[in-house]
C-alpha positions in Angstrom: 25.8 -45.1 -16.7 26.2 -45.2 -20.5 28.6 -42.6 -21.9 28.0 -40.8 -25.1 31.1 -38.9 -26.2 30.4 -36.6 -29.1 33.1 -34.7 -31.0 31.0 -33.3 -33.9 29.6 -36.7 -35.0 28.0 -39.5 -33.1 28.0 -43.2 -33.9 25.7 -43.8 -36.7 24.2 -47.0 -35.2 20.5 -46.5 -34.6 20.6 -42.8 -34.8 20.1 -42.2 -38.5 23.2 -40.2 -38.8 25.4 -40.0 -41.9 28.5 -42.3 -41.7 31.0 -39.7 -42.7 34.2 -39.6 -40.6 34.0 -37.5 -37.4 35.6 -34.0 -37.5 38.6 -33.5 -35.2 38.0 -32.3 -31.7 39.8 -29.3 -30.2 43.4 -30.3 -29.2 42.9 -32.3 -26.0 44.8 -31.6 -22.8 46.1 -34.6 -20.9 44.3 -35.1 -17.5 46.0 -33.2 -14.7 47.5 -35.2 -11.9 45.0 -36.9 -9.6 45.3 -36.1 -5.9 45.5 -38.8 -3.3 42.5 -39.6 -1.1 44.1 -37.6 1.7 44.8 -34.6 -0.5 41.2 -34.7 -1.8 39.8 -34.7 1.7 42.1 -31.8 2.8 41.1 -29.8 -0.3 37.4 -30.4 0.4 37.8 -29.2 4.0 39.5 -26.1 2.8 36.8 -25.4 0.2 34.0 -26.1 2.6 35.3 -23.3 4.8 35.6 -20.9 1.8 32.1 -21.7 0.5 30.4 -21.5 3.9 30.4 -17.7 3.4 27.9 -15.8 1.5 28.2 -16.2 -2.3 29.5 -12.7 -2.7 32.5 -13.8 -0.6 33.2 -17.0 -2.4 36.5 -17.6 -4.1 37.0 -15.6 -7.3 35.7 -17.6 -10.3 37.7 -18.4 -13.4 36.1 -16.4 -16.2 37.3 -15.0 -19.5 37.7 -11.2 -19.6 34.6 -10.8 -21.8 32.4 -13.1 -19.6 29.7 -11.7 -17.3 29.9 -12.7 -13.7 26.5 -13.7 -12.4 26.9 -15.7 -9.2 24.9 -18.8 -8.3 22.3 -18.3 -5.6 18.8 -18.9 -4.3 15.8 -18.5 -6.6 14.1 -15.1 -6.3 10.4 -14.5 -6.0 8.4 -15.0 -9.1 7.3 -11.8 -10.9 4.1 -12.3 -12.8 3.5 -10.0 -15.8 1.2 -7.0 -15.4 -0.9 -8.2 -18.3 -1.4 -11.6 -16.7 -1.3 -11.2 -12.9 -1.4 -14.2 -10.6 -4.5 -15.5 -9.0 -5.1 -18.8 -7.3 -8.2 -19.4 -9.4 -6.3 -18.7 -12.6 -3.5 -21.1 -11.6 -6.0 -23.8 -10.7 -7.6 -23.4 -14.1 -4.2 -23.6 -15.7 -3.4 -26.8 -13.8 -6.5 -28.4 -15.1 -5.8 -27.3 -18.7 -2.1 -28.5 -18.4 -3.2 -32.1 -17.9 -6.1 -32.0 -20.4 -5.8 -33.8 -23.7 -8.7 -31.9 -25.2 -6.3 -29.0 -25.9 -4.9 -31.0 -28.8 -6.6 -31.5 -32.1 -6.6 -35.3 -31.6 -8.0 -34.9 -28.1 -5.2 -37.0 -26.6 -2.0 -35.0 -26.1 -1.8 -32.7 -23.1 1.0 -30.3 -22.0 1.8 -32.9 -19.4 2.4 -35.5 -22.1 5.8 -33.9 -22.7 6.1 -32.1 -19.3 5.2 -34.7 -16.8 5.6 -33.9 -13.1 6.5 -37.5 -12.4 9.4 -37.1 -14.8 10.7 -33.8 -13.4 8.4 -31.8 -15.7 10.1 -33.3 -18.8 9.4 -36.6 -20.5 12.7 -38.5 -20.3 12.8 -39.1 -24.1 15.6 -38.3 -26.5 13.0 -36.2 -28.4 9.3 -36.1 -27.8 6.4 -37.5 -29.8 4.0 -35.1 -31.4 0.7 -35.4 -33.3 0.0 -39.0 -34.4 3.2 -40.1 -32.6 5.4 -38.1 -35.0 9.0 -38.0 -33.6 9.8 -34.3 -33.0 13.2 -32.8 -33.7 14.0 -31.5 -30.2 14.2 -32.7 -26.6 11.4 -31.5 -24.3 13.0 -29.3 -21.5 11.6 -29.3 -18.0 9.1 -26.5 -17.3 10.2 -26.2 -13.7 11.5 -22.7 -12.9 10.3 -21.5 -16.4 8.9 -18.5 -14.6 12.5 -17.1 -14.6 13.1 -17.4 -18.3 13.0 -14.5 -20.7 12.7 -16.5 -23.9 11.2 -19.9 -24.7 11.9 -22.9 -26.9 15.5 -24.0 -27.6 15.7 -21.2 -30.2 14.0 -18.5 -28.2 11.3 -17.9 -30.8 8.7 -16.9 -28.2 9.2 -14.1 -25.7 6.5 -15.1 -23.2 5.0 -18.2 -21.7 1.6 -17.1 -23.1 3.0 -16.9 -26.6 4.8 -20.2 -26.1 1.6 -22.0 -25.2 -0.2 -20.7 -28.3 2.7 -21.7 -30.5 2.6 -25.3 -29.2 -1.2 -25.6 -29.6 -1.1 -24.3 -33.2 2.0 -26.3 -34.3 0.8 -29.0 -36.7 3.5 -31.4 -35.6 2.8 -30.9 -31.9 -0.8 -30.2 -30.5 -2.3 -29.4 -33.9 -5.2 -27.5 -32.4 -7.1 -24.5 -33.8 -8.8 -21.9 -31.7 -12.3 -22.9 -32.7 -11.7 -26.5 -31.8 -10.1 -25.8 -28.5 -12.8 -23.3 -27.4 -15.6 -25.6 -28.6 -14.2 -28.7 -26.8 -13.6 -26.9 -23.5 -16.9 -25.1 -23.5 -18.8 -28.4 -23.7 -17.1 -29.7 -20.6 -19.4 -28.7 -17.8 -16.6 -28.2 -15.3 -14.7 -25.6 -17.3 -17.1 -22.5 -17.6 -17.2 -22.2 -13.7 -13.4 -22.3 -13.6 -13.1 -19.7 -16.3 -15.6 -17.6 -14.4 -13.6 -17.8 -11.2 -10.4 -16.9 -13.0 -11.6 -14.2 -15.3 -15.0 -13.0 -14.1 -17.2 -14.8 -16.6 -17.3 -18.2 -18.1 -16.3 -17.4 -21.6 -13.6 -19.7 -23.0 -11.1 -18.0 -25.3 -7.7 -19.1 -26.5 -6.1 -16.0 -24.9 -7.5 -17.1 -21.6 -6.4 -20.6 -22.0 -2.8 -19.4 -22.7 -2.9 -17.0 -19.8 -4.1 -19.7 -17.4 -1.5 -22.2 -18.6 1.3 -19.6 -18.2 0.0 -18.6 -14.7 0.1 -22.2 -13.6 3.6 -22.9 -15.0 4.9 -19.9 -13.1 4.0 -21.7 -9.9 6.1 -24.7 -10.8 9.1 -23.6 -8.8 12.0 -25.6 -7.3 14.4 -24.4 -4.6 14.4 -27.4 -2.3 17.6 -29.1 -3.4 20.5 -29.9 -1.1 22.5 -27.1 -2.8 19.7 -24.7 -1.7 20.1 -26.0 1.8 23.9 -25.3 1.5 23.2 -21.8 0.3 21.0 -21.2 3.3 23.8 -22.0 5.7 23.6 -25.8 6.2 27.2 -26.4 5.5 27.1 -30.1 5.8 24.3 -30.4 3.1 26.9 -31.1 0.5 29.4 -34.0 0.5 33.2 -33.5 0.1 32.9 -34.5 -3.6 30.0 -32.0 -4.2 31.9 -29.1 -2.5 34.9 -29.8 -4.8 32.6 -30.1 -7.7 31.0 -26.7 -6.9 34.5 -25.1 -6.9 35.3 -26.8 -10.2 32.0 -25.6 -11.7 33.0 -22.0 -10.9 36.7 -22.3 -11.9 38.6 -24.9 -13.9 35.5 -26.5 -15.5 34.4 -23.1 -16.9 30.7 -23.9 -16.4 30.0 -20.5 -14.9 30.6 -18.8 -18.2 27.1 -19.9 -19.4 25.4 -21.7 -16.4 25.2 -18.8 -13.9 22.7 -17.0 -11.8 19.9 -18.6 -9.6 18.7 -20.9 -12.4 22.2 -21.7 -13.6 21.5 -20.4 -17.0 22.5 -17.1 -18.6 19.4 -17.3 -20.8 21.6 -16.6 -23.9 22.3 -18.6 -27.0 25.6 -20.5 -27.7 26.9 -22.8 -30.4 28.6 -25.8 -28.8 29.1 -27.6 -32.1 25.9 -29.7 -32.3 24.2 -28.2 -35.3 25.1 -31.1 -37.7 25.6 -28.4 -40.3 24.7 -29.6 -43.8 24.2 -33.1 -42.5 21.2 -35.4 -42.0 20.3 -34.2 -38.5 21.0 -30.5 -39.2 19.4 -28.1 -36.7 20.5 -24.4 -37.1 18.9 -23.3 -33.8 18.6 -19.6 -33.2 19.5 -18.8 -36.8 16.0 -19.9 -37.9 14.6 -17.1 -35.7 17.1 -14.2 -36.4 18.7 -15.2 -39.7 22.0 -13.9 -38.3 25.1 -15.9 -39.3 26.4 -15.6 -35.7 23.4 -17.6 -34.5 23.9 -20.6 -36.7 23.8 -23.7 -34.4 23.2 -21.6 -31.3 20.7 -22.9 -28.7 19.5 -21.4 -25.4 21.6 -22.3 -22.3 19.5 -24.9 -20.4 19.0 -24.2 -16.7 20.8 -26.9 -14.5 18.5 -27.1 -11.5 17.2 -30.6 -11.2 19.6 -31.6 -13.9 20.1 -35.1 -12.6 16.4 -35.9 -13.0 15.9 -34.5 -16.5 18.1 -36.7 -18.7 18.7 -37.0 -21.6 20.4 -33.6 -22.4 20.9 -31.0 -25.1 18.5 -29.9 -27.8 18.7 -33.3 -29.5 18.6 -35.4 -26.3 21.6 -37.5 -27.3 23.6 -37.2 -24.0 23.7 -38.7 -20.5 25.4 -36.7 -17.9 28.7 -38.6 -17.8 29.1 -38.3 -21.6 28.2 -34.7 -21.6 30.9 -33.8 -19.1 33.5 -35.7 -21.1 32.5 -33.7 -24.2 33.0 -30.5 -22.4 36.3 -31.7 -21.0 37.5 -32.3 -24.5 36.5 -28.7 -25.5 33.1 -29.4 -27.0 32.2 -30.7 -30.5 34.1 -29.3 -33.5 32.8 -29.3 -37.0 35.5 -29.6 -39.7 35.5 -26.7 -42.1 36.4 -28.4 -45.4 37.1 -26.6 -48.7 33.5 -26.7 -49.7 32.7 -24.5 -46.8 35.5 -22.0 -47.1 33.3 -19.3 -48.6 30.2 -20.2 -46.6 29.1 -17.1 -44.6 26.8 -19.3 -42.5 29.4 -21.9 -41.4 28.9 -22.2 -37.6 31.4 -20.9 -35.2 31.7 -22.7 -31.8 31.4 -20.6 -28.7 34.7 -19.0 -27.6 33.9 -20.2 -24.0 34.5 -23.8 -24.9 38.1 -24.9 -24.4 39.8 -28.3 -23.6 39.9 -28.6 -19.8 42.2 -31.5 -18.9 40.1 -32.6 -15.9 41.0 -35.9 -14.4 38.6 -38.7 -13.5 38.1 -37.4 -9.9 37.4 -33.9 -11.2 34.7 -35.3 -13.5 33.2 -37.4 -10.7 33.2 -34.4 -8.4 31.6 -32.2 -11.0 28.8 -34.7 -11.7 28.3 -35.1 -7.9 27.8 -31.3 -7.6 25.3 -31.3 -10.5 23.3 -34.0 -8.8 23.1 -31.9 -5.6 20.9 -29.6 -7.6 18.2 -32.3 -7.8 14.8 -31.6 -6.3 12.7 -34.0 -4.2 10.3 -35.9 -6.4 7.1 -34.1 -7.0 3.8 -35.8 -7.7 0.7 -34.0 -9.0 -2.6 -35.6 -9.8 -4.6 -34.3 -12.7 -7.7 -32.4 -11.5 -11.0 -34.1 -12.1 -12.0 -31.8 -14.9 -8.9 -32.9 -16.9 -9.9 -36.6 -16.8 -11.8 -38.5 -19.5 -15.0 -38.6 -17.4 -15.2 -34.9 -17.9 -15.6 -35.3 -21.7 -18.6 -33.5 -23.4 -21.9 -35.2 -22.6 
């Protein structure tokens, strides 16, 4: 596996990044002593017993005093909003729309272009392509389990899936679609009015109904079939020794639980881990562009970790593979040098206080990666409904 280790600046080769010297990382800790194979097996047996209990009885996690303790666990039932209640017909309409390129102004890009079920509901790219194959600025996150999110996009600028769908459709760099065009194109496809009638009571196509159907469908894209889920349900041999040790590290010495917690392994909050490229070529100020609050400069929403092994590359800029990402966190994250020219800059980013050098050894890192891969879901295939296919184009 290729390893990208980033301490505030990546190699400039092929990435279009300024060739200024990298800022210093946080002071590194030397790797702690590595156990023998026998010691590692004994530790795994001890931890397997401890983690065979209910999560509420698991060993106490390692958390800073100000951190919230939200334990890992099974996914809850999906709660559909009152203003867009679930119906099977509406979800089926949403599924057809999700795969249909006619939602885009060019008639080619569908939601599934960037959120492909064959690619774990992401697209596997560093960053996605938008209208006219324009390279977009951010990585496309998976939409699996998006039903449990409370904000959307890396910067949280939408507060509902319905609003998120409309924002993507209208974005000139993404779908570049206007309401009149979307409604006109869908109305002319003979298969759609009957689907809208089943879902909404009449066959009228509107942008509001399109966004409601898309959101309704996406709330049905739920995981919960990983080996970690089997372990949580009492199948104590569902995880290997390495994965059990990795689970304990995740909750303790690796400090992952500070932000990656709860059933989706995300706190849903926004944190700066040093990847804003402040005042540099690839600058992305994240949440700050939404709130204009200096504390939000460089902050991005914590990504959920379910199915993480199938959704590479990682982070908002898509510049990491899993091994490199773990090494970055082990070093304490990326650190941007505050030079004299920034000494009076009120917006200079401040890295999250939860990031600290860890001093994990090579076995620790391998165990942590093994646990993360235990969160992977079985491969899901989903064929586009017939109405989404080209033969359904206007006559």
